[in-house]
C-alpha positions as CSV (number, residue, x, y, z in Angstrom):
1,M,44.6,-7.8,-19.7
2,P,46.0,-4.4,-21.0
3,T,49.6,-3.9,-21.5
4,L,51.8,-1.3,-19.4
5,R,51.4,1.0,-22.5
6,E,47.7,0.7,-22.9
7,L,47.7,1.3,-19.2
8,T,49.6,4.5,-19.2
9,E,47.8,5.8,-22.5
10,A,44.4,5.3,-20.4
11,I,45.9,7.4,-17.7
12,Q,47.3,10.1,-19.5
13,Q,43.8,10.6,-21.6
14,R,42.2,11.7,-18.5
15,P,41.5,15.2,-18.4
16,G,44.3,17.6,-16.8
17,V,46.8,14.4,-16.9
18,Q,49.9,15.7,-18.5
19,A,52.4,12.9,-17.8
20,V,52.5,9.3,-16.9
21,V,55.8,7.6,-16.0
22,I,56.3,4.0,-14.7
23,L,59.7,3.9,-13.1
24,G,61.9,1.2,-11.3
25,A,62.9,1.8,-7.6
26,D,66.3,2.6,-8.8
27,G,65.0,5.4,-11.0
28,L,65.3,3.7,-14.3
29,L,62.3,4.5,-16.7
30,I,60.2,1.8,-17.7
31,E,57.1,3.5,-19.6
32,T,55.7,6.6,-20.1
33,H,53.0,8.8,-21.8
34,D,54.6,12.5,-21.4
35,R,52.9,15.2,-23.3
36,A,55.8,17.4,-23.7
37,Q,57.8,14.2,-24.3
38,N,60.7,15.4,-22.7
39,H,60.3,15.3,-19.1
40,A,60.3,11.6,-18.6
41,E,63.9,10.9,-17.7
42,A,64.3,13.7,-15.5
43,I,61.0,13.0,-13.2
44,A,62.2,9.1,-13.2
45,A,65.5,10.0,-11.9
46,R,63.6,12.3,-9.0
47,V,60.7,10.2,-8.1
48,P,62.8,7.5,-6.0
49,A,64.1,10.1,-3.8
50,V,60.6,11.4,-3.0
51,A,58.9,7.9,-2.5
52,M,62.0,7.1,0.2
53,S,61.5,10.4,1.9
54,A,57.8,10.0,2.3
55,S,58.0,6.3,3.7
56,Q,60.9,7.8,6.0
57,L,58.5,10.6,7.1
58,G,55.8,7.6,7.5
59,D,58.2,5.3,9.7
60,S,59.2,8.5,11.8
61,A,55.4,9.1,12.4
62,G,54.5,5.7,13.2
63,S,52.3,5.4,9.9
64,G,54.5,3.1,8.2
65,D,55.9,2.8,4.7
66,A,54.4,5.3,2.2
67,S,52.1,3.9,-0.6
68,L,51.0,7.1,-2.1
69,A,52.3,10.6,-2.2
70,L,50.5,13.7,-3.1
71,L,52.6,16.8,-4.0
72,E,51.2,20.4,-4.9
73,F,53.2,22.5,-7.0
74,E,52.6,26.0,-8.1
75,R,51.2,24.9,-11.6
76,G,49.9,21.2,-10.5
77,Y,49.9,18.1,-8.8
78,G,52.3,15.2,-8.9
79,V,51.3,11.5,-7.6
80,V,53.8,9.1,-6.5
81,L,52.4,5.6,-6.3
82,R,54.1,2.6,-5.1
83,L,53.1,-0.4,-7.2
84,S,55.3,-2.7,-5.4
85,P,58.5,-2.7,-3.8
86,H,60.5,-2.2,-6.9
87,V,58.3,-0.1,-9.1
88,L,56.6,3.5,-9.0
89,L,53.9,5.2,-10.9
90,F,54.2,9.2,-11.3
91,V,51.3,11.2,-12.4
92,S,51.8,15.0,-13.5
93,A,48.2,16.6,-13.6
94,A,47.1,20.3,-14.2
95,P,45.4,22.6,-11.3
96,D,42.0,21.6,-13.1
97,V,42.1,17.9,-12.9
98,A,39.6,15.9,-11.3
99,L,42.2,15.0,-8.4
100,S,39.7,13.0,-6.1
101,E,38.6,11.0,-8.9
102,L,42.4,10.4,-10.0
103,L,43.6,9.6,-6.7
104,F,40.4,7.0,-6.3
105,D,40.9,5.5,-9.6
106,L,45.0,5.0,-8.8
107,R,44.0,3.5,-5.4
108,R,41.6,1.5,-6.8
109,H,43.5,-0.2,-9.8
110,R,47.2,-0.6,-7.8
111,A,46.8,-4.5,-7.6
112,S,46.0,-4.6,-11.5
113,M,48.5,-2.0,-12.3
114,A,51.1,-4.1,-10.4
115,A,50.4,-7.2,-11.9
116,L,51.5,-5.8,-15.2
117,V,55.1,-5.0,-14.0
C-alpha cells in the first residue's frame, strides 16, 4: 500500500497539477506537494471554509453534504475532496489539466486515499 507521500507525489506528477494538499478539517497541514513550495499553509487555512460552505449549500438545496467541490479560478482550477469527516484533499491545477480524468481518478480512489489517513 502506498504512503501518503507517494500518494501526493503521484497526484502532483499528473500534467497540469500544481499542488496537492492533504489537511485536517481544522486546517492543519498533513501532507503536501506544492511546486511553488510556499502556498500549502495558506491553502490549508482556507479549504475547510470552502468545504463547510459547499456542504451548507448542499444541505440547503436538499442534496446533503458535499463530498467534492470544483472551483474555477482565473488561472486554473481547485478541487476539494472530502476523504473522511476529518480529512480533506485539495488539488490546484492549471487551466490545461485533463480535468475530467483528474476528477474521475480522485473520486475512484477516494476510499483508498482515505484508508491512508
